[in-house]
Structure formats: structure tokens, C-alpha cells
SEROMAR-318696 format. One record per residue (C-alpha): x, y, z. Coordinates in steps of 0.2 Angstrom, whole numbers, plus 5000, padded with zeros to 4 digits. Example, Ala and Ser with C-alpha at 12.3 -4.5 7.8 and 13.67 -1.06 7.14 Angstrom:
! SEROMAR-318696
506249785039
506849955036
***
This chain:
! SEROMAR-318696
500050005000
500750174995
500350354997
500250504986
501550604996
502850494988
502250484970
504050544964
505450434960
505350294973
507150244971
507650414977
507050374995
508550355006
507950285022
506950135026
506150075043
505449895044
504449815059
504349625057
502849565067
502149395070
501049405054
501549555044
503049665041
502749855040
503949955028
504150145028
505250215015
505550405016
506550555012
506350745018
504750765008
503750605007
503550425012
502850265005
502150125016
502049945013
501249805023
501549625018
501349455026
502949375033
503549205029
504749175044
506249205033
506749385038
508049405024
506849345011
505449455018
506649605018
507149575000
505349554994
504849715003
506349814994
505749744977
503849784981
504349964985
505549974970
506950024981
508849994977
509749944992
511350024987
510450194987
509850175005
510850285018
509950195033
509050045036
508150035053
507449865060
506449795074
505749615075
504549535087
505349365083
506449345099
505049405110
503749285103
504949145105
505349195123
503449195126
503349025119
504748965131
505548895115
507148795120
508748845112
510448745111
511248855125
512448805139
512948885155
514648885163
514648935181
515848935196
515848765205
514348765218
513348895209
512648785195
510848795203
510848985204
509548995190
508348865197
508448925215
508049105209
507549235222
506649165236
505349305236
503549225235
502849275219
501049245225
500849275244
499349175246
499649035234
499848875245
501048805232
502548915230
503148915212
504749005207
504549125192
506349095187
506549075168
507248895169
506848865151
508348965146
509548815149
509248635151
509948555167
511148445157
511848595148
512448675164
514248645169
515148695184
516948755183
518248745198
519148905202
518649055213
518849235216
518449335232
517349485233
518849595230
519249505214
520849425221
521049245215
520849105228
520948955217
521348945198
520248875185
520148685185
520848615168
519948455170
518248545173
518548645157
518948495147
517348405153
516348555149
517048565131
516648385128
514848415134
514648565123
515248465108
514248315111
512648425114
512948525098
512748685108
512748845098
512848975112
513748975129
513449095143
514849115156
514449175173
515849165186
515749225204
516349405206
516849425187
516049595187
517449645199
518849545190
518449475173
520149375171
519449205175
517949235163
519149295149
520249145152
518849015151
518149105135
519849095127
519848905131
518048875124
518448985108
520048885104
519148715105
517448775098
517748925087
515948925079
515048935096
514449105101
515049165119
514149285131
515149335146
514249405161
515549545165
515149615148
513349585147
512849635165
514349695175
513449715192
513349615208
511949485212
512249315205
510449275200
510149425190
511849415182
511549235177
509849275170
510549425160
512049325152
510949175148
509649285140
511049355129
511649175124
509849125121
509649275109
511249225101
510549055097
508949125091
509349275081
511249275076
510849165060
509349265054
510249425056
511749365048
510649315033
509949495033
511749565033
512249445019
510749485008
511049675010
512849655006
512449554990
511349704984
512649834987
511949905003
513350025010
512250125022
512050115041
511049965048
510250025064
509149935077
507749995088
508049955106
507049935121
507250125126
506350185110
508050245102
509150185087
510750095090
512150035079
512349865072
513949845082
512949895098
511649765094
512949625092
513749665108
512249685118
510849575111
509549605125
509149775116
508249675102
506949595114
505849745117
506349845102
504749815092
503449865106
504650015111
504550085093
502650095094
502850165111
503950305104
502550345091
501350365106
502550465116
502850585102
501050645105
501450695123
502350855120
501050955129
500750835144
500550655148
499850525137
499350335140
499450235124
498850065118
499549975103
498349845098
498949715085
498549545080
498949445096
499249575110
498949755116
500449845122
500249985135
501450135138
501550305144
502350465137
502750635145
503550785137
503850685121
504750545130
504150375133
503950315151
505450215156
505850075169
507650035175
507249845175
506149745164
505149595165
504949525147
503949375144
504349325162
506149355161
506849485173
508149595165
509249725173
509049835157
508350015156
506849995144
505150075139
503950035153
502749925143
501449805149
500449685138
498749595138
498149455127
496949565116
497149575097
496249545080
496649365079
496149325097
494549215098
493149255109
491949145119
490849145134
491449125152
490849145170
491049335169
490449355151
491349365135
493249335136
494749325124
495649175131
494749035122
495448915109
493848905098
492549035093
492549185081
493949305081
493849495086
494249525067
492749425062
491649545073
492449695066
492149635048
490349595053
490149775058
490849835042
492549895049
493549755040
493249685023
492749505019
491349475032
490749305033
489149245040
489049285059
488349125068
489049145086
487749145100
488249325104
488249485093
489749565085
489249725094
489449635111
491149565105
491749745101
491049815117
491949675127
493549715119
493449895122
492949865140
494449745143
495649875135
494850015145
495049925162
496849875158
497350055153
496550125169
497449995180
499050025171
498950215172
498450225191
499850105196
501050235189
500150385198
499350445182
497550495182
496750425166
495450555166
496650695165
497950615153
497750605134
497350435127
498250375111
497750215102
498650135087
498949975078
497849905064
496549835077
496749985088
496250115075
494650015073
494250015091
494850195097
493250275099
492450125108
493950125120
493850315123
491950295127
492250145138
493450255148
492250405149
493350515137
492750625124
494350625113
495750505108
497350535098
498050415084
499750435077
500050455059
499850295049
499150205065
499150035056
501050045055
501450125071
503050025075
503850075058
503250255060
504050255078
505650195070
505550335057
505350465071
506650385083
508250465088
509950385084
510850365100
512750365101
513450315118
514950255127
515050155143
516350135156
516450035173
517150145187
516850035203
517450175215
516750255230
516350435226
517650495240
519050405230
518550475213
519750625209
519150765198
520650735187
520150545184
518350595181
518850725169
519950605159
518550475159
517250595153
518450665139
518650485133
516750445133
516250605126
517450585112
516650415107
514950495105
514550575088
513050665082
512350835085
511150815101
511650875118
512750765129
511850665143
512750575158
511950415164
512650355181
512350195191
512650225209
512250155226
512450215244
513650075247
514449955236
513449805241
511749895239
510649895224
511150015210
510050175207
510150275190
510550455190
510350555174
511350725173
511050845159
512750935163
514450865164
514950835183
516550915189
516950805204
516450655214
515750775227
514550855214
513950685209
513750645227
512650795230
511550755215
511450575221
510850625238
509550735231
508850595220
508950475234
507950585245
506650615231
506450435228
506450365246
506150505257
507850485267
509650525265
510650385257
511450275270
513150285264
514450405255
514050345238
514750215226
514950235207
514750075197
514750145180
514550295168
513750305151
513750465140
512650475126
511850595113
510250575103
510150645085
508550655076
508350655057
507050735046
505350675045
504150705030
502550805032
500950715037
499650685024
498050785023
496350695026
495450645011
493850725005
492850565008
491550515021
491550605038
491150445047
491450265045
493050195039
494250335035
495950295026
497650355032
499350335026
499250155033
497750075041
495950145042
495150235057
493350195062
492450355065
490650315072
489150425071
489250565084
491150575082
492250675070
494050655064
495250795062
497150805060
498550905068
500350925061
500850755070
499250655074
497350625071
496150675083
494550575085
493250665097
491450675100
490450795090
489750945100
488050905106
***
């Protein structure tokens, strides 16, 4: 599907964003003045689907300056708990760390305690313990055991493992043993991908570090081959531009950054749509719902930025990863609906789909004969009520009054339900981003490119000299290209053994004392007390975000004022009593004056 804004030479378009979903891939090609949008079914072969999209858009890969990608494939595989040929190498005595997990009770009143630990990440027979030990300061107490290493290599070879996670005790303090073990594995099995905990998640607490490095290895086993095929297909067609990936923070990172830190691939797709919603929050707070084929993702935005969480729970996997604060429910166009003790629900295996109800009401084409014992109007009302309840619950848990915030709805299914959801929440207005049927790819188009550099510090603030801090910041700033302002992201705790807390500074800190003052102010604001320690700095990241040009939004057509109204991608359902208008950046669907 194309758009008149781009009825010039299609081959001149220099940027392309692609959102690979569970059923469809959305392509947005653009330059400074116009765009083209294509939605096509996916085959499961990402490289082939990308090439097919390029051909359908008549784009020449060698002319592209940028290619921006996100995919739901790893997240969907994680949701399915799909096993991968992954192994874990840990310090002797710590092989059960994953299965023991944290002993917090997930459900306080459940008489049978069940650990939420993601044990599917590695099979018990693929977990190997290696003799050798460091103390808490990083000093070696015992060297690595060569016999254990040889036995582990034999096990990896016999099980045809493709990715290995290495997580040794206190490696975040001294990585020497992890590096030595990785060198031995690489020499024996050069084709195996290696993930090292001190590189993936260099912070204390063994369980969290084990989960992080296993997730990285799991992603290597799942995504390295299809992404390598994408790179090869692009190279074969002369692509010499920049390959960028949308990450879980709603920004773009380089291909090299994605290879080094694979967890950013997990929530890149929902975060891209959250970015499209957040761009509607420049004048206040927005709560957003992206409703697609299988699920609805909720997010917030404030001042043009998506709401963030310093830790994420993705498909039940806890990650110490700053990411867009997204929560999902099982509601989408292909979800089947049936009756239950509390009325209609969307958690059944048989029955009509939500899409069938929308088609029966004229909101989608190809309506079949409706034969369910409940009406399609009841299905749509149930879907709107479920989404309204979930959004209200999600917002209030984040101290947002849903009655005072703006509501944004997107996604192919969302654009057909937007007015129903607003009405169910008692709202008179709902916003939709441009091309709501391709919100993920539009979010990629609008996202900023992040250039960042990171360094471990591991020093108490009182021991951090101004000279050492200056030298470190000079080095990190020199590695950040782009034109945006520099931002300083620090990870600190009151004392070394405590949980880290993020601190974001918009100005370059001059000393450890200045960092300590900012940390104390942030700690008081968060917890209401002074920090119980002088301050310990784990790491510093410096970054800058650079935004590129975005083409102007299309005018609304001169067609019907109600019913299905076409946009650049996807149609918006405007019922009787509502009217649709547009701003420079969005559509506004609101009740007509009574």
C-alpha cells in the first residue's frame, strides 16, 4: 500500500524502517518530503521478507543511507518458552543459581510456591560447573580447573550447543577467569557464540547476572543466524548504508551495539510503537495502547518521551535493562472470543475472532456469516471494556489519572476500536498517530539515533578524583558522535553491596562530590531519606540522541466523515456522533458537539 505523498521517483528514497511482526511486516520508506508504506505477510524468513519488501517498494538497496529494523521474533519465541541449544558455565557450587532463583514468594497466598525463574533458558544437562574461585575483591583464591574445562567442552560438543553463557562468581569485579575460560572454549569450539556476564551485565547479584547472560546466549542461538542472513542479503545487493536497530528504550542503536548487547532486540518492536505514542505527549501525559493481531501493548509518554523502567520483565524473564515501561494483555484481532463465567472473554481456543466481529460490523472487509450465539456488537464492546480496564489499571499504578491524561490508540486493530475504548473510559477524545496501522515502523522513522559510550568505574565517590573523572568523561564524550546534547547516565548505590540506582545528569559533573550531591537529592526524592552511605559509582554512560528529518503528514481525504476513513496505513473507524480531524503530527477522534 502506497501513498500520494511519495508519487515521485521511489528509488530516490534514502531511508527505510521495517517492523517484522508475527503475521505482517510493515515497511516505511521516506526522504525529507514524502514516504511510502507497505504491509505484507511474513514468511518466517526475515532476509527473504526484507528482499521482497525492497522489490515491492522498488527500492535499490545500494541507494539506502539507513535501514532501521525491529522484530517481534525473539520476544514471541521467549513467550513460547522455546528451548534453544544453549549451555551455562558457572563457578563450582553455583550451577543451581537459576533454578533456585530469588526466594521471594511470587503469589503470597498461593499454597504451592512456584518459582518464576526462567528455567527454560537452559536445560539442566547443559549446565556445567567449573572449579576456580575469586573473592569479593576480585583476588583469585583458586585457579580454573583444567579437568572441569575439558569435561565441559566435551559436553558442549556432544550436545551440539550453539551458544554458551559464562557466569563466574565476582567476574564483574575481576573478569580474568571469565576471559580465560572463554579463550579455552573459543579455541576448542570456534563456531560457538560466547556471552560473558561481565560484559553483558557487569553488576553484583548472581541470580540476576545469570539470567542476563543466559538471555544473551539464548538470543544468540535464536537470532544470530537470521540476522546474519539479513546482513548477507543486504551486502549482496550493494547496501553500504547504516544498519540500525530499535532498542527497548525507543531509540536507534548501531549494528555493532546490537551484536554486543543482544537484549536490546527483545523489546525493540513494542518500544518503537511506544515511541509513536510518546511523540503525542509533547504538551502533557499520554497513555497509549498498541493493539495488533495477538496482543495489546500499553505505555505512557510525558513531554515527548516514553515512560521508562530501569528493570524489565519480558515474557517472564527479569532483565536488569533500562527499557520502555510496557505492559501487555492478550487482546488482538486474531484472538478468539467465547463465553465464560464473567461474560465474553478472549482466552478461548475456539470461537469467532475479534476480526470476524469487526468485519461483521463493516469495519473490515470479507465478512462471513455471523453464527455465534452472541452479537458482534457485544464482542466489540467486550474488547473495548477489557482494554479500558487494563489501561485504567496500568495508568493508576503509575500515579497517572486516566481521566486527565490524553489517550492514544494505534495498531491495525486499535484504529478500529479507538472510539469504543475512549467511550468505555468515559473520554470524549482519543489521539491516533499518523499511519496507525504501521505504528511500529512509524515509531522507528521518528526515533532518535543514540550514540553512547560506557565505562565501569567501581569506585566510592570519595575516592573518585576530579582529574580521573575528567579524563574518563573526555574519553566517553569523544566516542559519541551526532549533534544532540550530551547526557550522563550514572549507576550508583549508597554502598557497594546495595542495589544500584540510576542518575541522569544533563550537565557534565565536575567531581565525585558533585555527583554525590546529585545522588543524595535523587535518593531523597525517591525514598524520602538520606542515602545510608557515602555513595558508590558502578558505571557511567554518556550518550547523545540525534533525530533526522521526518516528512510531512498527509491531509485527510475528502471522503466520508464517518465510517472507515483511510490513512497513510490502516483505516480509522469514526462512528456516528464522532468526528475525525488531524493536527501536524496526529489524528484526533472526538465526540461531536451535542
